[in-house]
C-alpha positions in Angstrom: 0.0 0.0 0.0 1.3 3.4 -0.8 0.5 6.8 0.6 -2.0 7.7 -2.2 -4.3 4.9 -1.2 -4.6 5.8 2.5 -7.8 7.5 3.4 -7.7 10.1 6.2 -11.2 11.5 6.4 -11.1 13.1 9.9 -9.7 16.6 10.4 -8.7 18.4 13.6 -9.5 22.1 13.2 -8.1 24.9 15.4 -9.8 28.3 15.7 -7.7 31.1 17.1 -8.7 34.3 19.1 -9.3 36.2 15.8 -11.6 33.6 14.4 -9.0 32.2 11.9 -9.4 28.4 11.3 -6.6 26.0 10.5 -6.3 22.4 9.8 -4.1 20.8 12.4 -4.0 17.3 10.9 -5.8 14.4 9.2 -6.6 11.1 10.8 -8.0 7.7 9.8 -10.5 7.5 12.7 -12.7 9.9 14.6 -11.4 8.5 17.8 -7.8 9.2 16.8 -8.7 12.8 15.8 -10.7 13.4 18.9 -7.8 12.2 21.1 -5.5 14.8 19.4 -8.1 17.5 19.7 -8.7 16.7 23.4 -4.9 16.7 24.0 -4.5 20.1 22.4 -7.5 21.6 24.1 -6.3 20.5 27.5 -3.2 22.8 27.2 -5.4 25.6 28.4 -4.8 28.1 25.5 -7.7 30.2 24.2 -7.9 28.3 20.8 -10.8 26.0 20.1 -10.2 22.5 18.7 -12.8 20.2 17.1 -13.1 17.3 14.8 -14.8 17.3 11.4 -15.2 14.7 8.7 -14.0 15.8 5.3 -17.0 16.5 3.1 -19.3 16.8 6.1 -20.5 20.3 5.3 -21.1 19.6 1.7 -23.1 16.5 2.4 -25.5 18.5 4.6 -26.3 21.0 1.8 -27.7 18.4 -0.6 
């Protein structure tokens, strides 16, 4: 298996104090992504972290 066949549909997103959003990383499972988001969130900074599935917003607009 090469890297182009690996599916990483779960994103961890960070939003800073100014409302800017950034992708922190992509993960194979929701549980893995949530573990990272929780770890980052527990550091006590003002940023918000959450998990989204790639394509999630587009699927809701159908």
